[in-house]
C-alpha positions as CSV (number, residue, x, y, z in Angstrom):
1,M,34.8,131.7,-39.9
2,S,34.3,128.0,-39.4
3,S,37.1,126.0,-38.5
4,L,36.6,124.0,-41.7
5,I,36.0,125.1,-45.2
6,D,35.5,123.6,-48.6
7,R,38.6,123.7,-50.5
8,R,37.0,124.8,-53.4
9,T,36.0,128.1,-51.9
10,A,39.3,128.5,-49.7
11,P,41.9,131.1,-50.9
12,R,44.3,130.2,-53.6
13,Q,47.3,130.3,-51.4
14,C,46.7,127.9,-48.3
15,I,49.4,127.5,-45.9
16,P,50.4,123.6,-46.2
17,L,50.7,121.4,-42.9
18,E,53.0,118.6,-43.4
19,A,52.5,115.7,-41.0
20,V,55.8,114.4,-40.0
21,D,57.3,111.6,-37.7
22,A,60.6,110.4,-37.2
23,A,60.5,108.0,-40.4
24,H,59.5,111.0,-42.5
25,L,61.8,113.8,-41.0
26,A,64.8,113.5,-43.2
27,A,62.5,113.4,-46.3
28,A,60.8,116.5,-45.0
29,R,64.5,118.0,-44.3
30,K,65.5,117.7,-48.0
31,R,62.4,119.8,-49.1
32,L,63.6,122.6,-47.4
33,D,66.0,125.3,-48.6
34,S,69.3,125.8,-46.9
35,A,68.0,128.5,-44.6
36,Q,65.0,126.6,-43.8
37,R,67.3,123.7,-42.9
38,R,69.2,125.7,-40.6
39,W,66.2,126.9,-38.9
40,L,65.1,123.2,-38.3
41,D,68.3,122.5,-36.8
42,A,68.5,125.5,-34.6
43,N,65.1,124.6,-33.2
44,G,66.1,121.1,-32.5
45,F,62.7,119.9,-34.4
46,D,62.7,116.1,-34.0
47,A,59.0,115.5,-35.0
48,Q,57.8,114.4,-31.7
49,P,54.0,114.0,-31.5
50,G,52.6,117.4,-30.7
51,T,55.5,119.6,-31.7
52,T,55.4,122.0,-34.7
53,L,58.0,123.7,-36.6
54,R,56.7,127.0,-38.5
55,I,58.8,127.7,-41.6
56,A,59.0,130.9,-43.3
57,D,59.7,131.6,-47.0
58,A,62.6,134.2,-48.3
59,S,60.4,137.1,-47.8
60,G,59.5,136.3,-44.1
61,H,56.0,135.1,-44.6
62,L,54.7,131.6,-43.0
63,A,55.0,129.1,-45.8
64,R,55.0,125.7,-44.3
65,V,54.1,124.1,-40.9
66,L,55.8,120.5,-39.9
67,V,53.6,118.8,-37.5
68,G,54.8,116.1,-35.4
69,V,52.3,113.3,-35.1
70,D,51.4,109.8,-34.0
71,A,49.6,108.1,-36.5
72,T,48.0,105.7,-34.0
73,D,46.1,108.7,-32.7
74,P,44.6,110.3,-35.6
75,L,42.3,112.5,-33.8
76,A,45.1,114.4,-31.8
77,A,47.3,114.9,-34.9
78,L,45.8,118.4,-35.7
79,G,44.0,118.9,-32.6
80,A,46.0,121.4,-31.1
81,L,46.9,123.5,-33.9
82,P,43.7,125.7,-34.3
83,R,44.2,127.4,-31.3
84,S,48.2,127.3,-31.3
85,L,48.8,128.4,-35.3
86,P,48.4,132.1,-36.5
87,A,44.8,132.6,-37.8
88,G,44.6,131.8,-41.5
89,V,43.5,129.1,-43.8
90,Y,45.9,125.7,-43.8
91,K,45.8,122.5,-45.9
92,L,47.2,119.1,-45.3
93,A,50.2,118.7,-47.5
94,A,50.5,115.8,-49.9
95,E,53.8,115.0,-48.4
96,G,54.7,113.4,-45.2
97,V,52.7,110.9,-42.9
98,T,49.4,110.0,-44.6
99,L,46.6,110.7,-42.3
100,D,43.1,109.7,-42.5
101,P,41.3,112.9,-43.9
102,V,38.2,112.7,-41.7
103,Q,39.9,111.8,-38.6
104,A,42.5,114.6,-39.3
105,A,39.6,117.3,-40.0
106,L,37.3,116.0,-37.0
107,G,40.3,116.4,-34.5
108,W,41.1,120.0,-36.0
109,A,37.4,121.1,-35.7
110,L,37.1,119.3,-32.2
111,G,40.2,121.1,-31.0
112,A,38.9,124.6,-32.3
113,Y,35.9,124.0,-30.0
114,R,35.4,126.4,-27.2
115,F,32.1,126.9,-24.9
116,T,31.5,130.7,-25.2
117,R,28.1,131.0,-23.7
118,Y,29.5,133.0,-20.7
119,H,32.6,134.5,-22.1
120,Q,34.4,135.1,-25.4
121,A,37.2,132.9,-26.8
122,P,40.6,134.8,-26.5
123,R,41.4,134.2,-30.2
124,T,40.0,133.2,-33.3
125,A,40.7,129.7,-34.4
126,A,42.7,128.8,-37.6
127,T,40.9,127.2,-40.5
128,L,41.6,123.9,-42.5
129,A,40.6,123.4,-46.1
130,V,39.4,120.0,-46.9
131,D,37.8,118.5,-49.8
132,A,34.0,118.3,-50.4
133,A,33.6,114.8,-49.4
134,T,35.5,115.2,-46.0
135,L,33.5,118.2,-45.3
136,A,30.4,116.5,-45.5
137,R,31.3,113.3,-43.8
138,T,32.7,115.6,-40.8
139,L,30.5,118.3,-40.4
140,P,27.6,116.2,-38.8
141,L,29.8,114.5,-36.3
142,V,31.5,118.0,-35.4
143,T,28.0,119.4,-34.9
144,A,26.8,116.4,-32.9
145,T,30.0,116.5,-30.9
146,S,29.6,120.4,-30.2
147,L,26.0,119.8,-29.1
148,V,27.0,117.1,-26.3
149,R,29.8,119.6,-25.1
150,D,27.4,122.6,-25.2
151,L,24.7,120.7,-23.1
152,V,27.3,119.2,-20.6
153,N,28.9,122.3,-20.1
154,T,26.1,124.6,-19.3
155,P,25.9,125.1,-15.8
156,T,22.5,123.9,-14.0
157,Q,21.0,127.3,-13.6
158,D,20.4,127.3,-17.5
159,M,20.3,123.4,-17.9
160,G,17.5,122.2,-15.6
161,P,15.0,119.6,-16.6
162,E,12.8,122.0,-18.7
163,Q,16.0,123.2,-20.8
164,L,17.2,119.8,-21.4
165,A,13.5,118.6,-22.8
166,G,13.9,122.2,-24.7
167,A,16.9,120.5,-26.6
168,V,14.6,117.5,-27.5
169,K,12.0,119.8,-28.6
170,A,14.4,122.0,-30.6
171,L,15.5,118.9,-32.5
172,G,11.8,117.9,-33.2
173,K,11.0,121.0,-34.5
174,T,14.2,121.3,-37.0
175,C,13.3,117.6,-38.2
176,R,9.4,117.8,-38.0
177,A,9.2,115.0,-35.6
178,K,6.6,114.4,-33.1
179,V,7.4,115.2,-29.4
180,R,5.4,114.8,-26.4
181,E,6.2,115.3,-22.6
182,W,4.9,114.1,-19.3
183,V,5.8,116.6,-16.5
184,G,5.2,116.6,-12.9
185,E,2.1,114.6,-11.5
186,Q,1.5,113.4,-15.1
187,L,4.4,111.0,-14.6
188,L,2.4,109.3,-11.8
189,A,-0.9,109.2,-14.1
190,A,1.0,107.7,-17.2
191,N,2.7,105.1,-14.9
192,F,6.4,106.5,-14.7
193,P,6.6,106.3,-10.7
194,T,10.5,106.2,-10.3
195,I,11.2,109.2,-12.6
196,H,8.7,111.3,-10.4
197,T,10.1,109.8,-7.3
198,V,13.7,110.9,-8.1
199,G,12.8,114.3,-9.1
200,R,9.8,115.3,-6.9
201,A,11.8,117.2,-4.3
202,S,13.3,119.9,-6.7
203,H,11.4,123.1,-7.3
204,R,12.0,122.1,-11.1
205,A,9.5,119.6,-12.0
206,P,10.7,116.1,-13.3
207,R,9.5,115.0,-16.9
208,L,9.8,112.4,-19.6
209,V,10.1,113.9,-23.2
210,E,9.7,111.4,-26.0
211,L,10.8,112.3,-29.8
212,T,9.6,109.9,-32.6
213,W,10.6,110.0,-36.2
214,G,10.6,107.9,-39.2
215,N,8.5,105.7,-41.2
216,A,6.1,103.3,-38.9
217,G,7.1,100.4,-41.1
218,D,11.0,100.6,-40.6
219,P,12.9,98.9,-37.8
220,K,12.4,100.5,-34.4
221,L,15.3,102.1,-32.7
222,V,15.1,103.3,-29.2
223,L,17.3,105.6,-27.8
224,V,17.5,106.6,-23.9
225,G,19.6,109.0,-22.1
226,K,20.2,109.5,-18.5
227,G,19.2,113.2,-17.7
228,V,19.9,114.1,-14.0
229,C,20.5,117.9,-14.7
230,F,22.1,118.0,-10.9
231,D,22.9,115.4,-8.5
232,T,23.2,116.3,-5.1
233,G,23.0,112.6,-4.2
234,G,19.8,113.2,-2.2
235,L,19.7,112.3,1.2
236,N,22.8,110.0,0.9
237,L,24.5,113.6,0.3
238,K,27.5,113.8,-2.1
239,S,30.6,115.3,-0.7
240,G,31.8,118.8,-1.9
241,E,34.2,117.3,-4.3
242,G,31.9,114.8,-5.4
243,M,29.1,117.2,-6.1
244,R,31.3,119.6,-7.8
245,W,30.9,118.7,-11.5
246,M,27.2,117.0,-11.1
247,K,26.0,119.6,-13.8
248,K,27.5,116.8,-16.2
249,D,25.0,114.0,-14.7
250,M,22.7,114.7,-17.9
251,G,25.8,113.7,-20.1
252,G,23.9,110.5,-21.2
253,A,20.7,112.3,-22.3
254,A,23.0,114.7,-24.3
255,H,24.8,111.7,-26.2
256,A,21.2,110.3,-26.8
257,I,19.9,113.6,-28.2
258,A,23.3,114.0,-30.4
259,L,22.9,110.5,-31.6
260,A,19.2,111.1,-32.7
261,Q,20.4,114.2,-34.5
262,L,22.9,112.1,-36.4
263,V,20.6,109.3,-37.1
264,I,18.0,112.0,-38.5
265,G,20.6,113.9,-40.6
266,A,21.7,110.6,-42.0
267,K,18.1,109.5,-42.8
268,L,18.8,106.1,-41.6
269,P,15.6,103.9,-42.2
270,V,14.7,103.3,-38.8
271,R,11.6,104.1,-36.7
272,L,13.4,106.2,-33.9
273,T,12.3,106.8,-30.5
274,L,14.5,109.2,-28.1
275,L,13.3,108.9,-24.7
276,V,14.8,111.5,-22.1
277,P,14.1,111.3,-18.4
278,A,15.1,114.5,-16.9
279,V,15.3,115.3,-13.2
280,E,17.2,117.2,-10.6
281,N,18.1,115.0,-7.6
282,A,17.4,117.6,-4.6
283,V,17.3,117.6,-1.0
284,A,13.9,118.9,0.5
285,G,11.0,117.7,2.2
286,E,9.9,115.6,-0.7
287,A,13.1,113.6,-1.1
288,M,13.0,110.1,-1.5
289,R,14.4,108.5,1.5
290,P,16.7,105.3,2.0
291,G,14.7,102.4,2.8
292,E,11.6,103.4,0.8
293,V,9.9,101.2,-1.8
294,V,9.0,102.1,-5.1
295,V,7.0,100.0,-7.7
296,T,8.4,100.6,-11.3
297,R,6.5,100.8,-14.4
298,A,7.6,97.3,-15.2
299,G,5.8,96.2,-11.8
300,H,9.2,95.4,-10.1
301,S,9.4,96.5,-6.4
302,V,12.6,98.2,-5.8
303,E,13.9,99.2,-2.4
304,I,16.0,102.3,-2.3
305,D,19.2,101.6,-0.7
306,N,20.9,104.6,-1.5
307,T,19.3,107.7,-3.2
308,D,22.4,108.8,-5.0
309,A,22.0,105.7,-7.2
310,E,19.2,107.6,-9.0
311,G,20.3,107.4,-12.4
312,R,19.2,103.7,-12.7
313,L,15.9,104.5,-11.2
314,I,14.8,107.2,-13.9
315,L,16.5,104.9,-16.7
316,C,14.4,101.9,-15.6
317,D,10.9,103.3,-16.3
318,A,12.3,104.9,-19.6
319,L,13.7,101.3,-20.6
320,A,10.3,99.5,-19.8
321,Y,8.6,102.0,-22.0
322,G,10.8,101.8,-24.8
323,S,10.6,97.9,-24.4
324,E,7.0,98.1,-24.9
325,Q,7.7,98.9,-28.4
326,Q,9.5,95.9,-29.3
327,P,12.5,97.5,-30.6
328,D,14.8,96.1,-33.1
329,L,17.5,97.4,-31.0
330,M,17.6,99.9,-27.6
331,I,20.5,101.9,-26.7
332,D,21.1,103.7,-23.5
333,F,23.5,106.3,-22.2
334,A,24.4,107.3,-18.8
335,T,26.8,108.8,-16.7
336,L,25.9,106.1,-14.3
337,T,29.0,105.0,-12.2
338,G,32.3,105.9,-10.6
339,A,33.0,102.4,-10.6
340,A,33.4,102.5,-14.4
341,R,35.9,105.3,-14.0
342,V,38.0,103.3,-11.3
343,A,38.0,100.3,-13.8
344,L,38.6,102.1,-16.9
345,G,39.7,105.5,-16.5
346,P,38.3,108.9,-18.0
347,D,38.7,107.9,-21.5
348,L,37.0,104.4,-22.1
349,P,33.1,104.4,-21.9
350,A,32.2,100.9,-20.5
351,L,29.9,98.9,-22.8
352,F,27.3,96.2,-21.5
353,G,25.2,94.3,-24.2
354,N,23.2,91.4,-24.0
355,D,23.9,90.4,-27.7
356,D,27.4,89.2,-28.3
357,A,27.5,89.7,-32.1
358,L,25.9,93.1,-31.5
359,A,28.3,94.2,-28.6
360,N,31.5,93.1,-30.7
361,A,30.3,95.0,-33.8
362,A,30.2,98.2,-31.5
363,L,33.7,97.4,-30.3
364,A,34.9,97.3,-33.8
365,A,33.0,100.4,-35.0
366,G,34.5,102.4,-32.2
367,D,38.0,101.2,-33.1
368,A,37.3,102.1,-36.7
369,V,36.7,105.8,-36.0
370,A,39.0,106.3,-33.2
371,D,36.1,106.3,-30.3
372,P,37.0,103.3,-28.3
373,L,34.8,101.3,-26.0
374,W,35.4,98.5,-23.6
375,R,33.2,95.9,-22.8
376,L,32.3,94.7,-19.4
377,P,30.3,91.5,-18.4
378,L,26.7,91.2,-17.6
379,W,27.9,88.9,-14.8
380,Q,24.6,87.3,-13.9
381,P,25.7,85.6,-10.4
382,Y,26.3,89.3,-9.4
383,R,22.7,89.7,-9.3
384,K,22.5,88.7,-5.9
385,M,24.2,91.6,-4.6
386,L,21.1,93.7,-5.3
387,A,19.0,91.6,-3.1
388,S,16.5,93.0,-1.0
389,H,14.6,91.5,2.1
390,L,11.6,93.4,1.6
391,A,11.4,94.0,-2.2
392,D,12.0,92.3,-5.4
393,F,15.5,93.9,-5.2
394,S,17.5,97.0,-4.3
395,N,18.9,99.8,-6.3
396,T,22.4,99.3,-4.9
397,G,24.2,96.6,-3.0
398,A,25.8,96.5,0.4
399,S,29.1,96.2,-1.2
400,R,31.1,98.4,-3.3
401,H,32.4,95.5,-5.5
402,A,31.8,95.5,-9.4
403,G,29.4,98.5,-9.2
404,A,29.3,99.2,-12.9
405,I,28.3,95.6,-13.5
406,T,25.5,95.7,-10.8
407,A,24.2,98.9,-12.2
408,A,24.0,97.2,-15.7
409,L,22.3,94.3,-14.2
410,Y,19.8,96.3,-12.6
411,L,19.0,98.2,-15.8
412,Q,18.9,94.7,-17.7
413,R,16.1,93.6,-15.3
414,F,13.8,96.0,-17.4
415,V,14.8,95.0,-20.7
416,P,12.7,91.8,-21.8
417,D,14.6,88.8,-23.1
418,G,14.9,88.9,-26.6
419,T,15.3,92.9,-27.2
420,R,18.8,93.5,-28.3
421,W,20.2,95.9,-25.8
422,L,23.2,98.1,-25.4
423,H,24.3,100.3,-22.4
424,L,27.0,102.7,-22.2
425,D,28.4,104.1,-19.1
426,T,30.4,106.9,-20.3
427,Y,32.2,109.7,-18.3
428,A,31.1,112.7,-20.8
429,W,34.1,114.8,-19.6
430,N,37.5,115.9,-20.2
431,D,39.3,116.5,-17.0
432,T,42.1,118.2,-18.8
433,D,43.2,120.1,-22.1
434,R,44.5,117.6,-24.5
435,P,44.8,118.0,-28.5
436,G,41.3,117.8,-29.9
437,R,39.7,117.3,-26.4
438,P,39.3,120.5,-24.6
439,R,38.5,120.3,-20.8
440,G,34.8,120.1,-20.1
441,G,32.0,118.1,-21.6
442,E,32.9,115.4,-24.0
443,A,31.2,113.1,-26.4
444,M,32.4,109.7,-25.7
445,G,31.1,106.6,-27.3
446,L,28.8,108.8,-29.8
447,R,30.8,108.3,-33.0
448,A,31.2,104.6,-32.2
449,L,27.6,103.9,-31.8
450,F,26.6,105.9,-35.0
451,A,29.1,104.1,-36.8
452,L,27.3,100.9,-35.7
453,L,23.9,102.1,-36.7
454,E,25.0,103.2,-40.0
455,Q,26.5,99.9,-40.4
456,R,23.4,97.8,-39.4
457,Y,20.9,100.1,-41.0
458,S,22.1,102.0,-44.1
């Protein structure tokens, strides 16, 4: 059974969930009979966020659940319940704290998620009955978020460049979109040299996959996602600790694919192009070496200062190619820098943009859908940190200062003036289990940018 169902098809007797906080606890207590009030007092239930109290009727059956909530974190309000409550069908009670129905349902469904490709979930999740409008709004977001999580959670042996490209092809087949692919040496023939350079050492060929959908006369939207299916760091080898979770380095591609799915599902009036450069940054005889110079699709010569700064190399060819279409808007997603995590922590994706109004709209959209972003500046004086004495510029700088900013400035060189562009440096991962946010792959910034696109193109 799905963790969300239409209330019209739900059992007649759904178990009510009453959201309470300190201000509403007294009123909730008055609605209980004397035995139930004694039970509340005996359990010391004080409506702290994340706490629950199961209340039985006179016959001993579960009759109501009081749920302590923090209304400022609507996604977490019900997020722990699908896996902690007994299996059954529940509904939000009319009484108590008023929760946004979509946010509450979304948090419930995201909390029910488990990655079960290699083992079964230990128990069946409880089900929430919602109205048809809430279900229609929530299900696409749940499906897209689950897609990101599934792709990121899949270990590298089952999520290499070919399999990541397969996810794009599967979307293309579903929506009858045009898909084409450049693989291995075809990348050189088609002038995608940096994608080839990064991925050439792996036994799994690098590739660029492109999906095109929509009417040719509609505004052009280009989505680009970093698809490094595993990042050893190359010859600038990562430590064991730094390499442990590098299966998630294709998280940007997962976001771009999921956002394309949302755009297509909503039938937004755009001419959509999805670009996923998919590689494995491996160590072998063909690995790129520090000090080499690569001439990119855009014609810039780039000195390889550090082979562990490979994401920006595959993105720059894809951004240059996407810019050739003269899009109305181009967005890229990437698990690009540890510096963004040092600056903002694991929960806040770093947003960069070359258009203030557009970036501010993205921030506002994220706040509105409880998917926050934080803008960092494209501080142009830091471009000198990427200086090279033998190429146009380097892929990294000698200093560790402002690493997220210098990475974004590198990418900006491949976006022509006048092209609206947003860059999201996202973590794509939950380090721990939290309500609605299970440990593992995570969509961060996906709902925010979909809300932005809905506002812009609906």
